[in-house]
N, C-alpha and C positions, 0 to 999 in steps of 0.2 A: 504493500500500500504506500503510495506517495502521500505523505501527510500534508495537511493544510499549513500547519505551523509546528515548529519544534525548536524551542529556545535552547535546548540542550546541545543542538548541533552548533549553534553560534558560540556557546561557551567552550565546546570542545576545540574549536579552532584556535582559541587563545588560552588553552588550559594552563600551560606553565606560567604565563604572566598573571593569570587570575590567582593561581595558587600562591605566587609570591606576594601579590597584593593582600590577599586574605591573611597570609602568615604575618605580614607586617602589622596588620591590625591587632592580631593576638600578641605579637611581640610588644607593641606599645601598651596594650592593656587598656586602651580607651575605646569604648564601644558605642558611645553616643556623642554626637556633636563635637567631634575631634578634628584632627588635621585632614583626614580624608574628606569629610563633609565640607570643610572650609575650601579645600582645593577644588572639589567638584563644583561647588557653587560658583566660584570664580570662573572656572573653565566653561561651565554650561552657559553662564550669562554671556560670555564672549561668543560662544558658538551660536546662541540664540539672537545675538545682536542687541542685547539689553544691558543696562548698567548694573542691575541687581538680580540675584537669584537666591531664593530661600528654599532649601530642600526639606520636604515633609514626608509623611508616612505613606501617602498614596496620592493618586491623581484626583480622587474624590475630595480628599482633604485640601489639596491645592486649590481646587475651584471654590470650595466653601470658604476657605480662609482668605482667598483673593477678594471675593465678594464682600466679606466682612470688613477687610482692611480698606477696601475702596470706599466704604461708607454705606453699604446697604443696611437698611433698618428693618426691624421686624414688621411683617405685613406688606412690605414693598412688593410690587409685581415685577417679575423678571421675564422678559420675552426670550424664548429660545425655541429650538426645533424639537420635533418629536422623533425624527429619524436619527437616533443616536442611542448610546448606552443609557440605561435608566440612571446611571450614576450622575449624569448631568442634572437631572431633575432632583435627585436625592441631595446633591450638593447645594442646590438652590434652597431647598427646604432647610437643610442644615444651617445655612447662613441666615435663616429667618425669612427668606423670600417666598413668594407664591409664584410658581411657574405658570406662564401662559404660553401655550404652544401655537406656533404658526407653521405654515406649510413651507416646503422646500421648492426650489426650482427643479423641474423634472430633469433638466439636462445637467445642471451642475451638482444636484443632489444636496446642495447647501441652502442656507436660509434665503428665501425670496425677499428681496428688499421691499417690494410692494406690499407683501404680507406683513412685514415688520411695521411699515408706515401705517397700515390700516389698523394694526393691533394696539397702537399706543393710546392709552387712556389716562385719566387723572391719577391713577395709582401706579402707573408705570414708572419705574425708577432705573431700570438697568436692562441691558441686552447681553445675552451670552450666545455669540455666534459659534457654531461648531464646524471645525475644519474636517469634514468627514472623509475617512479613508485616505487621508493624506492630501486632500485637495483643498485649496484655500477658499473660504467663503468670500463673497464680493465685498471686501472690506472698505474700499473707497466709498461705495454707496451706503453701506451700513454706517460708517463713521459720519457721513454727511447727515444722515437721518438722526443719528444719536446726538450730534452736536446741536442740531436745530431743536431737538426736544429736551436737551440738557440731561441725557441719560448716561449713566455709568456703562462702560463697555469692558467686559472681562471675556477674553477669548478662551474657548475650550480647544486647546492644541494637543489633546491627548493622543491623537493619531497623526500628528503633522510636524514632527521634529524636522526642522530645516526647510519646510515648504515655504514657497514665496507667492505673493500676489503682486503682479506687475513689478517684479524685481525686488520687492521688499519682504523681509521675512515675517511670517505670521507670528503673532505674539508681541509685535512691536507697534500695533495700531491702537489698541485700547489702553485703558488705564492700567491693566495688568493682564496676565495670561497664565493659564494653568496647563502643566504638562503632566502626563502619566509616564511612569517608567515600569509599568506592568511587564512581566517577562516577554510577552509576545509583541510589544511595541517595537518600532524601528530602533529605538534605544531602550532596551529593557534590562531590568535588574533580575536578580534571582529570587524575587519576591516582590511585595508591594513597595512602591516608592513614588514620589511625585515632586514637583517643583513649581514655585511661583516666580515668574519673571516680571519685572517692571522697571521703568525708568524713574519712577517716583520714590525718592528716598523715604518719605513718610509712610507710604504703603508698605514698602519693604520692612521698615522698622516695626510696623504694626503686625505684619505676618509673623515676624520673628517672635514677638511677644505672644501672639495667639497660639503658636505651635508649642510653646513650653510654658504653661501655667500663668501667662501674663507677666512673666519676669522681665525686669530691666537688666542691664548689664551687671548689676550688683545682686541679682537674684532676689529682688524685692518684687512682690506681686503688685503691679501698678495698674492693672486692668484685667479684663477677662482673658481667659486662655484655657487650654487643656493640654493633653499630651499627644501631639501629632508629629513628632520629630522623626526624621530618618535615622537609621542606624549606620554606624561606620562601615560595616561589612557591605551593605548595599552601595554606599557612596564609593567605596574602594572598587567594587566591581564595575560601577558605572564609569569610573575614571579610566579603567582599562578599555572599555568599549567605545567611549566617546570619540577618541581620535580616529576610529574606523567608520564613524557614521557617514561621512561624506562619500567614502568609497562604496559603502553599502547602498547609499541612496542612488549613486550613479548606476550601480548594478540593477537595482530595482527598476530604474527608468529604462535600462536596456532590455530587461525582461518584459516590461510592459509594452515597449515598442515591438518586440518580437510577437507577443500575443496579439497586439493590435493588427499587425500585418497579416498574421496567419488567420485571424478570425474575421477579417474584413469581408463584407458582402454577405455574411450570414444573418439570419433573422435574430440578431442579438442587439441590444442597446449597450454599446461599450461605454466604459467610463470616459469622461471628457479628455480630450487630447490637450493637456495643460502642461507646458514646460516647467511650471513651478511645482507640480505635484511630486510627492515623495512615495506614493503608492504603498501606504500601509496595507491596503488591500487592493486587489484587482477584481472588481465586482461587475460582471456583465448583468444585464437584466433580460429575462426571457419569460414569455407567457407560458412556456412549457417547463418551467424551472424544476418542479418536483420530479417529473419523469426524467428529465435530463440529469439531475443530481443522482437519482437512483441508479441510472445507467453508468454514470461515471464512477460511482462507488463500487459497483460490481466489477468495473474494469480496472480498479486499483488506484483511483484518484480521489482523495478525500476533498470534499468541498465544505463550505460553511454558509449558514444563514445567521448573520449576526443580530438582525432585528426582525424576527418573524412578524411582529406587529409594532406599530409605533407606540411610544410611551403613552400617548393620549388614549390608546385602546386597552391599556393595562388597568386592572381593577383599582389600584391605588390612585391613578391619575385620570380616570375616565370621567371627564367633566362634560361629556356630550359634544365635544368638538369634532368637526368633520374636516379632514385634511386630505383631499383627493390625491394629490401627487405623492404624499407620504405613504398613504395606504396602498397605492398602486405599486410603488417601488418596494414596499415591504413584502408584497406578494411575489415580486419578480426577481429581486436581487439575490445573487449567490456569489460567493468568493471562490476563486481558484488559487492554487499555491503561487506565491510570489516571494516568499522569504528566500533570499539568495542561496542559502545553504541547502535548500530543498529544490528550487526550480532551476538552479544553475545546470545547464546541459540537458535539461528535461523539458524546457518550455515548448519546444517544437512537438515533442511527444504528447504533452498535455493538451496543447492546442489542437493537434490532429484528432485526439480522442474526443474533445469537445465538439469539433466539427462533424465527426463521424456519428456520434450519438445524437447530435441535434438533427441531422438529416434523417436518422432512423426514427426519431420521435415525430418528425414532421410527416413521415409517411404513414405512421400508425394511426 
């Protein structure tokens, strides 16, 4: 079976360096907020094009703390999309906000600016654009709408490490941005981890207090906070992997181009052909998705459905909203392997199997 994702393969390629980094943490005996964390924060901020980075325990924590630090208040309405991980909505609630879901553009699969504009009401305080599957949301339009309505903007970059919009890196448009380092992300740890990036020193200082009990530099509790800090082992692992991110991104783009060429002309809606995308997933859409996936799995290719229904259709968040583009994409999208350690040398084989099985499904 060709798996959809396998973080262990990535770790295997840098095994010796990882073991040295992990051993160094044990040798120092500092396991929380030590030199590995400080170094990773500095290195990731530079990589993301931001002045500050605060590493935290997960991507969900990163989004929740970024919203709080940016000034979200209890009961504030936050506009976001439904075609994303439920963690986006959970983080908004964690920060005290009330999620309001808007539709995506069917082509970009990211927030539809017109839907955002129409959704803004008297309680709306913030917007969380999601850079889905490694594709940048239309940030120029979103920021123009947000500035006009005086909204906070916190970008959900959980799937978009290094992605760009018109040459500018995602995560640098809004007041702050949240990244996830979950193991299967383009930059993934060996467990949960996340980070908040921002150019605003006050927001960064607030995130730092919020992640550790509300402490100031003298460990006096000066405000609200909890325990949401990253551990040194994850920071050390991420430091080993970060210098390889650009090479991995280039390879993902080459694999995506190979898929795009091989699958052209078939009755599939392929992901947008965006030079700034980093292809966390390569997700075609097909009206025959379920039959096609079953055939591919029988043939030895694992596929995935990340969002079988939109968040707005899940019991916790079912507010009676209708989002036609989201609902259609949720019925049709499926992911095929694009992690370089998996798809390297196999993209042509995988694409040929997709084409063959799609033709078979069309005849049946």
